[in-house]
Every structure is written in structure tokens, then in C-alpha cells.
Steps between C-alpha positions, in 0.01 A plus 500: 500500500259657246752781433777242451277305262411806291865605489615161370228488233567854377877441500472189283256659257699819464821302445333300227374813323835678519696200375257450211671773299780438248565132556611251235257256344523147641501181300153350484609150603674577827385310810424824682284629217295182501441547872325835448308420181126567529433295185619170648267204480320367811271203552365533855207727414383300199647144501647570152777748408381863479710822494496657846422848370166390349367254757247697711595363844813640672787248509852531644787286370817409693776360278768238556782757508332687787436178690863389463647829621294486820706200625188387687378144547134602536312688230299716740769762585556560126129534424447737792762737357399476135118489508301806614240419762640159593621450857613187685564464873834374635633397840874438460806427288338218305188287494133572559346190659134412553256503793527747791770763455538422129607769255467506122152653500455648150291816478390683187251789484372424849450128435704210626683425821417150617159487330621393154341784301809529277560188291845356430537303178791295364474482121130578534429232764357621835732464800394521863451285809131412484485404868592859592374676187811711438830479307809345662771758432797266562403298190545783246866499401680769299736267311204309350338809344566623147266793557205595717182664371280670760141581407407787733129476564228236490599208275220258579371472142802288402614361835186473711480536877788644704601740219272782613795720598728401212707215357876441515604264220850352540615392155772241552840469336545337163792413272487738204834417333654172386764345721559467872533797738586466867471783752567505874503751785664477842462774759528559874461788741349640817358275775649186346279535191594280204340468158589247232338437163579306186312492169563299185319566171525274198354508151565266210266501204148436621595426860560758774549480873568705812616364836569719804555474873525750787609490861465787746569514871546763770551518875266798504541842660298403809518201734296208368468635145696238304387413149603222261354415160566275200323535166515312171355568155493288183340602169512291184358582157470325167382643166278231351474691173512854371157563654489281811722472808488351848639641825524335840636644824538418870574739790590389853559732798598386851530771766569481874467814707507609862240755608645743757170658599451867570797682649322580826355149527760248369385160385685178589499184284298671228589313182353432156596219264335547160514293182338642185493336160358570155490299180361606164467371146396702195418416140516819292404578142584802287363554149469810286143578605461306824702406805427344836591239760384226731667538842488244781636588845518361850622676817549350842620598845603338827540718809624423851474790744604537862310804626745533789453653842582822684718584799369480856486877547281541193127556519447290187407133495616229489802525731606138457582288192196382307418126520429474126635649180270646235487300175331582172506376143332643196475456126372684194477345156330581179504575133463820303430494128497802274503572128528838327375553146564791261180507294601804296743791498552649848272249672581246774246290686628287788287232660599297803384232742641449852456222754655526847478236775643576844488400862698399804499413865638656818532367852701520819377195687376266222230363728372800696627818333415494129453832318435389141422137426594421138287777356441476123380792288493579129457785256401472132498796263477606138585838350525691175703814434473693174747765376452711190737754342311788333716778359696621805269332749525160667163389638476216750205327666456168673300297745576208732251261660637326808332229703616415854407197711359719777396824332354407165556726200683832477497724189824693446497771229792707369521773237756752384624724225841637405570788262830550319494881505849525348791273415621500861180603682225264620183564700330203664186439703381172650220371718534162670328297766692302759384249754637263762334198654560455876795269560506185709660674797222761513224242454606214722806551717463589869814517711313561823146432630247715321764581245476751209391247235167559330354260238233761419743744333427641154755576224674838492439714189657810352466722192812675371521803270841585354617789282857481369714742301821359347754731340830435326750777422843534342456207263362297792810553711268651760171329580244601760168356610234652725199303628202632695269240652183473703380176660159439652414174672305318766498194725862541611575235764642612835515370856256699714335440842155336488328454837838528670669241272733584211362370173573522126230721353413676175538868589314693229615749238842660454674733255867542408650751262851591404775600260780290350788654307815357345780656297797337329767709332807379315715807552802353319564166334638373833298710748135445588266655757180326608247634747148419614256648746160393636239672714221300667192636676303225676152553639565201727872462564664159511817397681811488284404767244683836471339826394805618303777289347784637286807339348783645291781288361803571282710252302836608352728269300843657433716237333536190714322658798129506579374741766147484642346728761144539620286679755158392619265715705204339678259744660211427737524123490219351709656274763158474663172591334160546664369735766845579644730489197879511526709614204870536428721668238857432396762542224735225381813554289689214336796472261686234303831503315610218269817445299549257212870401487421227246221462249358209699557633854359786705581590861271727697416654834168650606378692801142536622352761731818706476350778713451254788129583517307346790174372356253215493236381254324280757433636845746366754740358239788749453696462176882482479715812488774538239596166344754394238530205263779410261554226248582378153290412195619259230358459148656214307 
């Protein structure tokens, strides 16, 4: 596997170097050129727009064109291909689920899984199920995203707890042109899988709106692995004046899934029925020397879970249907306020204030089997982040003070510097602290006598050091970025035996280090190559994190055709961590061909796992072999 990985990396790099000679200059406004531009503006690492090549923290950007060409309903498969170091577990054709046997664990730099150390945001608002403490992958829909910005590394100074491993900010769709535009997609394929989506954008003067809906279902590639989901998204905006505007949005996701259990120990009647919702309202201002916003948000969830039972010849329990279902509800609401001021040339100072209220309850028998009884917690924080341009340097420093109901105050510093060594060369260094407060599941929820819960847990903490080199060549047709990082932390929470009983415990210090590399090359005006690679060395391995991950993709657009092909290599993925670790390695190849017979219509077919690789990302849950999907997209 390591030889195969090295061969693929060297092949892609050598091809890029050879093709770099004697090619025509591309127009500067092409869609492909924008996708590889290092100078694009990002907001996730600073709250306000800053060019990506000068912001000290490493940030990956996934654009709308890439998301559309994936033909996926969920965002996670796209992010896993496009972002170095990001990995998400899967268990079938579609859907991730929650509770036992759930997939969708997001890992980045040795953080994540089901612990919620990587924070998902929608338009800057935190998104996760507070009762479990982790994101719900089925709620993050590709058709709703205009772009995704991924801050790789601790992002707690701006976003607080749960961002110690990084932050994934989903920036939702918006109407940018006057008039009405309707788009739809219908597709079907292997194992009875169907995907439907429709989106309408409208703008007239000061008013703008986006409405979208999605439906996905599959019979699954294993018995008892059906999945069915419906999602809806509405976003409305109104420009009050030249300097002020309001935006409101609502997201709803309803997903029903069957959990098949491990292949050698099938589960019967394992089902999850999950409802997730989010609403937000923002009042934004933008003046010549200052800009900011007041953002209100509220998230909620309602979960009904049948944990199922096993066959009679299984050694697992129970072997009969459970008398009660598992129910849980949760909520998270709050406000974040920030304002950035440019005091003088090259200076930006951003100050912010966050309030987050959250809680929930969980029970099986509402009288005798209660796991969390309407728990209520809160976090209040203030921060300041200063950025100063001096000659070719960008200096950044900031501090956050966070106060938690249970743990009191936490100081979170961050500092960095970037140096514009040449027109297309940037050197960046950053230091950042991350932390995560124990979630409600770890603190309170016992699913058996003596359980793993532990109300005495302390917050996890980490310190990240990043060095990044960004280089553009050939009039920015080729862009490359290399990041080296080292992370030192303590108090990581894990389930370990204590006096013969498994218990959540803080486990002491840890260290992770690694390499992240990405390269994008517009070979011709209609031909682009994008690759990324990550290497992760964990002092204490976690389940669901690979040591090596590599992806190479090619997009070619001859006339009315669009051809996409990609290969992903995952090496030494930990299926089981701990004293007796189990790892796996695999290579996936996919391809897509689309034809546009009319300006407003495109037909396409795509194939995944074309090599028929036998693999799994969760132990006991084999993934499908070669699958195909076909469909049509309409843009009216």
C-alpha cells in the first residue's frame, strides 16, 4: 500500500511539472481559475474577509462547482476528497445515522470521531447534537452550500469549545443576480438509490431568497440497511440600506435509517428516526472602516432510537426485542456579536461576544430509566483579535475568555504571522490553543449499571503549531500549499477500566504531528488537476483516523462534455485503536461523465469504487462494491 501511495503521488506531481511547459495563458475570470486562486478571500479564520494567502492559519476552501459535480446529497464525501487531513466514516450507500453503529464521525489531525472535537458551523453558527456532543452528518446537505471553508487546526479563539481540532464553516447559498433561477436534479442507481433536489433563487432590488429541498432513499447494499431522508432550507435577505442588511434562514432535516449491525453479528429492528432543525437571524453592517453583525441562532433535535436485538446464535445481548425505545431531545441557542474596526492603514481589530445556552434530556423508560433529565448548561465568552499589516508581514494576536457553567473560566490565546516573500509566495506560522468541555453524554449518560459517565471530568486542551508555505506558479495557474503541524495536549477523554468498571476518564498528555499538502493545476483552460495528501502521526491513536490519505482528481471540459475522475488512497486507517489496534488500507477510483445537450440541461452518469475494492471504514461494516448512478440536472 505504501508503494502504491508513493507511486500515485509521484505520478501526479511529475505529470503536473511536465505539463507546465509551453501552455497558453488562461483568462483570469474563468471558473476553474477562481477555484485555484490562493488570493481568494475567506472569513472563517477571522470573522471578516481576509485574503487566504496572508491569514496565518491554514484554511481549505471547497467551491460550489466542486460540490455540484460530486452529485452527492451529503457534504462529507466531497470534503473528505478535497480537504487534506479530513476523514469521515461511512457504512453504506447513503446515510450516517446516530447512536450505536452510526457513521459520519469526522476526524481531523487525530481529533474527532464521536467526541465532537471538530466543530461544524452553518454561516458561523455552531451545529451539533448537544445531547451526544457530536455533529449529525445527515443534516449537512450539499445543495445548500455555496462554499465550505475548513480551518485546519484549533479554532477556539473565535468559536469556543468543540473547535479544538478545527472548524468546518458551511456558507449557505445566496441569490447573487437579479431575477429567478430554478435548478433541479433527479438521479437513480444501484441498490434502489434515488436522489432528488430542487433549488430556487430569487433577487429583486433589496430582497433576495433561496428555497431548496432534498429527498434521498436507498434499499442499502446489506439486509436491514435502508435509509430515507427529507431536508428543507429557506434563506431570506433584505438590504435595509447601503450599509445594513438582514438575513434569516431555517434548515430542517428528517432522516430514518436502519442499522444492520456488524456483518458477523447482524442486528434486527435497529432503527433511528432523527429530526434536526436550525433557525438563524442576522443583522449585518458594513461601513468603510468598520463592519460586523449580531447573529441569533437556535438548534433543536428530536431522536427516537430502537437499539434492536441480535439473533439467537449470537453471544451478544439482548436476544429479544427491547421493551422500550430510546428517546432524546436537545437544544442549543445563543447570540454572537462581533465588530471589526480599521483604526489605520493595514490594521483590523475584531471584538466579539458569544452566549450559548444548551441542554436536553434522554430516557428509555420515562419513570425508571432516565439518562439525562432536562440538563441546562451555558457558556459566555468575549474575545479580541488584532491584525496588523507591516510591509510584507501580517501580524495577528488575540485572546478569548470563556466561562462555562461547570468549569469556570478558560483563557484561549492565538498568535500568528505571515510573510509575503514574493508576489506568489507566502510563509505563515501560527500558534493556537484549543479546548473542549465534556459533553452531556460523557458527564451524565449511563446505558448500563455503573456506566461510563463521569461528572468529575475536566476539559480537554491542546496547543497547535502550524507552519505553512504557499506557492503560486505560472501566473497562478498552479498553486501549492504545504503545512507542517505539531499538536500537544492533555486531558483527552477516553473510556478506560477503573476498578473493573469502564468509565470516562481524562487520560493525560498526547502529541500529534503531521504534514498536509495540496496542489491545484489548471493545465489548460478546460483541464484541471487537483491533489492533496496528509500524513498523521498520533502518539495515542484514535479510531477512525488514517495515517496517510491521498486524493487526485482531474476535470476535463471538452465542448458540451464534462469528464471527472478521481482516485483516493487511505492507508493505515484505525478501525480499532488501543492496546490491540486494527488498521486497514484501500484505494477507491471514481469517474463521472456529463453531457449538456441544451444550455439548461445536463445528463450524467457516475461510478464509484470502480475497482470493486473490498473495504470498510468502521469495523464490521463492509462498504458497497462498484456502484453506478445516473440522472439529469436542469437549470432554468
